Each structure stands twice: as structure tokens, then as C-alpha cells.
C-alpha positions in Angstrom: -19.1 -2.8 -0.8 -17.2 0.0 -2.6 -20.1 2.4 -2.3 -20.3 1.7 1.5 -16.6 2.4 1.9 -16.9 5.6 -0.3 -19.7 6.8 2.0 -17.6 6.1 5.1 -14.7 8.1 3.6 -17.1 11.0 2.8 -18.4 10.9 6.4 -14.9 10.9 7.9 -13.8 13.8 5.7 -16.9 15.8 6.6 -16.5 15.1 10.3 -12.9 16.2 10.2 -13.9 19.2 8.1 -11.4 18.2 5.4 -12.0 19.9 2.0 -12.3 17.6 -1.0 -13.7 17.8 -4.5 -14.4 14.2 -5.3 -13.7 10.6 -4.3 -13.0 8.1 -7.1 -12.7 4.3 -7.1 -9.7 3.5 -9.3 -8.9 0.2 -11.0 -6.9 -2.1 -8.8 -3.3 -1.0 -8.6 -1.9 -3.7 -6.3 -3.3 -7.2 -6.4 -6.9 -7.1 -5.2 -6.7 -3.9 -3.2 -9.4 -1.4 -4.0 -7.9 2.1 -4.5 -9.9 5.2 -3.5 -8.5 8.5 -4.8 -9.5 11.7 -3.1 -9.2 14.8 -5.3 -8.7 18.1 -3.4 -7.4 21.6 -4.0 -6.1 21.6 -0.3 -4.3 18.3 -0.3 -1.8 19.4 2.4 -4.4 19.2 5.1 -5.5 15.8 3.9 -2.0 14.4 3.6 -0.3 16.0 6.6 3.4 16.0 7.5 5.0 12.9 5.8 1.6 11.5 5.1 0.6 11.1 8.8 -2.9 12.6 8.4 -3.6 10.4 5.3 -2.4 7.3 7.2 -4.8 8.3 10.1 -7.7 8.7 7.7 -6.9 5.3 6.2 -6.8 3.7 9.7 -10.1 5.3 10.8 -12.0 4.4 7.7 -10.7 0.8 7.8 -11.8 0.5 11.5 -15.3 1.9 10.7 -15.6 -0.3 7.5 -14.5 -3.4 9.4 -17.1 -2.8 12.1 -19.9 -2.0 9.5 -19.2 -4.4 6.7 -17.9 -7.4 8.6 -21.0 -7.3 10.9 -23.1 -7.6 7.7 -21.0 -10.2 5.9 -18.5 -12.2 7.9 -16.8 -13.6 4.8 -15.9 -10.3 3.2 -12.2 -9.5 3.2 -11.6 -5.7 3.3 -8.7 -4.7 1.3 -8.7 -1.0 0.3 -6.5 2.0 0.3 -7.1 5.7 0.2 -4.9 8.2 -1.6 -4.9 11.9 -2.1 -3.9 13.5 -5.4 -1.6 10.6 -6.2 0.6 11.2 -3.1 0.8 7.5 -2.2 0.9 6.3 -5.8 4.2 8.2 -6.2 5.5 6.6 -3.1 4.4 3.2 -4.4 6.1 3.8 -7.8 9.3 4.7 -5.9 9.0 1.4 -3.8 8.6 -0.6 -7.1 11.7 1.1 -8.5 13.7 0.3 -5.4 12.4 -3.3 -5.5 13.5 -3.6 -9.1 17.0 -2.2 -8.5 17.5 -4.4 -5.4 16.3 -7.5 -7.3 18.8 -6.7 -10.1 21.5 -6.3 -7.6 20.7 -9.7 -6.0 20.8 -11.2 -9.5 24.0 -9.6 -10.4 25.8 -10.7 -7.2 23.8 -13.9 -7.0 23.2 -13.3 -3.3 20.9 -11.7 -0.8 20.2 -8.0 -0.5 18.8 -6.2 2.6 16.3 -3.4 2.0 16.0 -0.5 4.4 13.2 -0.9 7.0 9.7 0.1 5.9 6.1 0.1 7.0 4.0 -3.1 6.7 2.1 -1.6 3.7 5.3 -0.7 1.9 6.6 -4.3 2.5 3.4 -5.7 1.2 3.8 -3.7 -2.0 7.4 -4.9 -2.5 6.6 -8.5 -1.8 3.7 -8.4 -4.3 5.8 -6.7 -6.9 8.6 -9.2 -6.7 6.4 -12.3 -6.2 6.1 -12.9 -10.0 9.9 -13.2 -10.5 10.9 -16.9 -10.5 14.5 -16.3 -9.5 13.8 -13.9 -6.7 12.4 -14.6 -3.2 11.5 -12.1 -0.5 11.2 -12.4 3.2 10.5 -10.0 6.0 13.0 -10.0 8.8 13.5 -8.1 12.0 11.2 -6.6 14.6 9.2 -3.4 15.0 10.7 -0.4 13.3 13.7 -2.5 12.1 11.5 -4.9 10.1 12.8 -5.0 6.5 12.8 -7.2 3.4 15.6 -9.5 2.3 15.6 -10.1 -1.4 17.2 -13.4 -2.3 18.5 -14.6 -5.6 17.4 -18.2 -6.2 19.2 -20.3 -8.8 16.6 -21.4 -11.2 17.4 -23.4 -14.3 14.1 -22.3 -16.0 15.0 -18.6 -16.1 17.0 -17.6 -19.1 
């Protein structure tokens, strides 16, 4: 499946006349999400303003892959992500840092902490990062652009 997705990425980049040097499948960074890294000397064109072009490339590739792969195998779950020169990895590392700080704040005050609104993908990263912590629960609340995560401290006698 990863070779098929890599070929779709190559086709989309060629059709959009985006310059790139190579496409690499990296080890899973987040749960079971495949991570494709595009290396390019002209990353600004691939990333765009605030990552908008990269988000569009991700969206287009996912739609094409859904149509192609799911028509061949209805049971396959497509979870992958495209990055350019570690642009998104740096954002994800920042989200993990914020998640850690907010969880520590919830622990210290033994209460709930609201995180600023974020995209569905960013919320998914934060939920996954904090899921392994027994004394912390996360929940998404709000609608549309105001959807955010609430991090709750849960009294747990097993945690020392």
C-alpha cells in the first residue's frame, strides 16, 4: 500500500509542477499513521503560506488514495501523512510540548485545562500523546473553528 501512496504523491507533485528531490517513508511517528517525507530544495512552494499548500497536497493525495486503494481492498484503513522537510514534524513536536505543559498544569491544579482551538489533525496528535497517561483524560469540545481539547486531571490511586 505504501508504494501505491508514494506513486500517487509523485503523480500529484508532477501534475502541480512542484520540485522535489525524493519521497521517503519514515517510521511511524504517531500511532499507526504512515509518514511520508518529501525532501525539496524549494520547500516554500510545497508548504505554502502557513502550510496551506501542504495541507491541500495531503487532502488531494488522500482523496485519490481512498478512491484507488479502497476500491481494491474495502477493509484497508488509510492512515498516512505527508510532510515537507520536517515542517509538520516541528509543529507536531510543538503540539506535544503544549500537551505536556497543559497536562502538568491540570495535575498541579487538580482541575481541567482548556487548550486553544486547533485543527482535527492537531487534536488527534494531542489526544494520542496524552492517552497513555493514567491520570489525564482528554475530550474535544466546541464546534467548528472553536473546537478545542479539554485536559482533565483524574484522581487515580495507582499513580504515584
